[in-house]
C-alpha positions in Angstrom: 0.0 0.0 0.0 1.3 3.4 -1.0 0.0 6.7 0.3 0.3 9.5 -2.3 -1.0 13.0 -2.7 -4.1 13.0 -4.9 -4.0 16.8 -5.4 -2.0 19.9 -4.5 -4.5 20.5 -1.7 -3.3 17.4 0.1 0.3 18.8 0.2 -1.1 22.0 1.7 -2.8 20.0 4.4 0.4 18.2 5.2 2.5 21.3 5.5 1.8 22.3 9.1 1.8 18.8 10.6 5.2 18.3 9.0 6.5 21.6 10.5 5.2 20.6 13.9 6.9 17.2 13.6 10.2 18.8 12.7 9.9 21.2 15.7 9.2 18.3 18.0 12.3 16.5 16.8 14.3 19.7 17.3 13.1 20.0 20.9 14.2 16.5 21.6 17.5 16.2 19.6 19.2 19.5 20.4 19.1 19.1 24.2 20.5 15.5 23.8 23.3 16.8 21.6 24.2 19.6 24.0 24.1 17.2 27.0 26.3 14.7 25.1 28.9 17.4 24.3 28.9 18.7 27.8 28.9 15.4 29.8 30.6 12.8 27.6 34.3 12.7 26.7 35.4 14.0 23.3 36.0 10.4 22.2 32.3 9.5 22.5 30.6 8.8 19.2 27.7 11.3 18.6 25.4 8.6 17.2 25.5 6.8 20.5 24.8 9.8 22.8 21.3 8.5 23.5 22.7 5.3 25.0 25.9 6.7 26.5 24.3 9.6 28.4 22.2 7.4 30.8 25.0 4.9 31.1 27.5 7.6 32.1 25.1 8.8 34.8 24.5 5.3 36.2 21.0 4.9 34.8 21.5 1.5 33.3 17.8 0.6 33.4 17.0 3.7 31.3 19.8 2.8 28.9 18.3 -0.7 28.5 14.8 0.8 27.8 16.4 3.2 25.2 18.2 0.2 23.6 15.0 -1.9 23.4 13.1 1.1 21.9 15.8 1.5 19.2 15.8 -2.2 18.6 12.0 -2.3 18.2 12.1 0.7 15.8 14.8 -1.0 13.7 12.9 -4.3 13.6 9.8 -2.5 12.5 11.7 -0.7 9.7 13.0 -4.1 8.5 9.6 -5.7 8.6 7.8 -2.9 6.8 
């Protein structure tokens, strides 16, 4: 199944939800990046900040939840 725009009006309807989605991602990603730069050593890989931040603070349960969430998302992308 493919979802496609049937008319130019469909694209206009999707404009604001897309902007809101991008702002929501900005609100989440920027603080994580700033915290990673501030709290982790310079040798830390930026793509692992989400896992390394809770582990560096001793929150291993939170790190496991983050890992399982990422694993579930990756599995869903493979299946779809």
